[in-house]
C-alpha positions as CSV (number, residue, x, y, z in Angstrom):
1,M,34.7,26.1,-2.0
2,T,32.2,28.1,-3.9
3,S,29.4,27.0,-6.3
4,R,27.7,28.9,-9.0
5,G,26.8,32.4,-8.2
6,G,29.8,32.7,-5.7
7,L,28.0,31.0,-2.8
8,D,29.9,28.5,-0.8
9,R,28.3,24.9,-0.5
10,D,26.8,25.5,2.9
11,E,25.1,28.7,1.9
12,F,23.9,27.1,-1.4
13,R,22.5,24.1,0.5
14,K,20.8,26.4,3.1
15,R,19.1,28.4,0.3
16,F,18.2,25.2,-1.6
17,L,16.5,23.7,1.4
18,W,14.7,26.9,2.1
19,V,13.2,26.8,-1.4
20,V,12.2,23.1,-0.9
21,N,10.6,23.8,2.5
22,N,8.7,26.8,1.2
23,T,7.5,25.4,-2.1
24,L,7.7,21.6,-2.5
25,N,6.7,20.8,1.1
26,R,3.6,23.0,0.8
27,V,2.4,20.9,-2.1
28,T,3.4,17.5,-0.8
29,T,2.1,17.9,2.8
30,P,-1.5,18.0,1.7
31,L,-0.9,15.0,-0.6
32,A,0.5,13.0,2.4
33,R,-2.5,13.9,4.4
34,S,-4.9,12.8,1.6
35,R,-3.7,9.2,1.9
36,H,-3.1,9.2,-1.9
37,G,0.3,9.1,-3.5
38,P,3.7,8.0,-2.2
39,F,4.1,10.6,0.6
40,S,4.1,10.1,4.4
41,L,4.6,12.6,7.1
42,I,7.2,12.6,9.8
43,R,6.0,14.5,12.8
44,H,8.9,15.7,14.9
45,V,9.7,18.2,17.7
46,G,12.2,21.0,17.1
47,R,15.4,20.6,19.1
48,K,15.5,24.2,20.0
49,S,12.0,25.5,19.6
50,G,10.1,22.6,21.1
51,R,7.5,23.2,18.3
52,T,5.9,20.2,16.4
53,Y,6.7,20.0,12.7
54,E,5.4,17.7,9.9
55,T,7.8,16.9,7.0
56,P,6.6,15.1,3.9
57,V,8.9,12.2,2.9
58,I,8.7,9.1,0.7
59,L,8.9,6.1,3.0
60,V,8.5,2.4,2.4
61,Q,6.9,0.2,5.0
62,V,8.8,-2.9,6.1
63,A,8.2,-5.5,8.9
64,E,10.3,-3.5,11.4
65,G,8.9,-0.1,10.5
66,F,9.8,2.2,7.6
67,I,12.9,2.8,5.4
68,A,13.8,6.4,4.6
69,E,16.2,7.5,1.9
70,L,18.1,10.6,3.1
71,T,17.8,12.6,-0.1
72,Y,19.5,15.7,1.4
73,G,21.7,13.8,3.9
74,E,21.7,13.7,7.7
75,N,21.8,17.5,8.1
76,V,18.1,18.1,7.7
77,N,15.8,19.2,10.5
78,W,13.5,16.2,10.5
79,Y,16.3,13.8,10.8
80,R,18.3,15.8,13.4
81,N,15.2,16.4,15.5
82,T,14.2,12.8,15.4
83,V,17.7,11.6,16.4
84,A,17.9,14.2,19.2
85,A,14.4,13.2,20.5
86,G,15.0,9.5,20.1
87,G,12.0,9.1,17.9
88,C,9.1,10.7,16.0
89,V,5.7,9.8,14.7
90,V,5.2,8.6,11.1
91,V,1.8,9.3,9.5
92,H,1.5,6.7,6.7
93,H,-1.7,6.4,4.7
94,G,-3.7,7.9,7.6
95,S,-2.3,5.7,10.4
96,E,0.2,6.9,13.0
97,Y,3.3,4.8,14.0
98,Q,5.6,5.7,16.8
99,V,9.3,5.5,15.8
100,T,11.3,4.3,18.8
101,R,14.8,4.0,17.2
102,I,16.6,4.9,14.0
103,E,19.2,2.6,12.5
104,T,21.6,2.7,9.6
105,C,20.3,0.7,6.7
106,S,22.5,-0.7,3.9
107,A,22.0,0.8,0.5
108,E,21.3,-2.6,-0.9
109,R,18.4,-3.2,1.5
110,G,17.2,0.4,1.2
111,V,17.0,0.4,-2.6
112,S,15.5,-3.1,-2.8
113,A,12.7,-2.2,-0.3
114,Y,11.2,0.5,-2.6
115,P,8.8,-0.4,-5.4
116,T,10.2,-0.7,-9.0
117,P,9.7,2.9,-10.2
118,F,11.4,4.3,-7.1
119,R,14.1,1.6,-7.1
120,L,15.1,2.5,-10.7
121,I,15.4,6.2,-9.8
122,L,17.4,5.4,-6.6
123,K,19.8,3.2,-8.5
124,A,20.2,5.6,-11.4
125,T,21.0,8.5,-9.0
126,G,23.3,6.4,-6.9
127,R,21.5,6.9,-3.6
128,K,23.3,5.3,-0.7
129,E,22.0,6.8,2.6
130,F,19.1,5.0,4.1
131,R,17.7,4.7,7.6
132,L,15.4,2.2,9.2
133,L,12.8,4.0,11.3
134,R,12.0,1.2,13.8
135,T,8.5,1.3,15.1
136,S,7.0,-0.1,18.3
137,P,4.9,-3.2,17.9
138,R,1.2,-2.5,17.2
């Protein structure tokens, strides 16, 4: 199936994620490192390259670890790398947390964990894919 411009969905998605990675992530990564704003970093190791990457995401901290909303679905590198490796490191407001397991999280729990402004956006956009990034006890 093709989208606008004659690209099939996979090619459109690939190009869209390239734009995100090469523009938006370059702005949000420094914000995540600054400890200000809503962004955290997920530090993960490439499945094929073995290289360490940091991906900015908006996470919410819960008793068991962090809840992530999979804005672009499961087929993004940070998620695939984390699943393949069995974990990653979350850098949240300057502190590092070792993720030891990833679990499916219900949409109800995922949406309700986020603060009001994010919750309203998540509900309005019908977001349903959430994961619990379970961290080891501190």
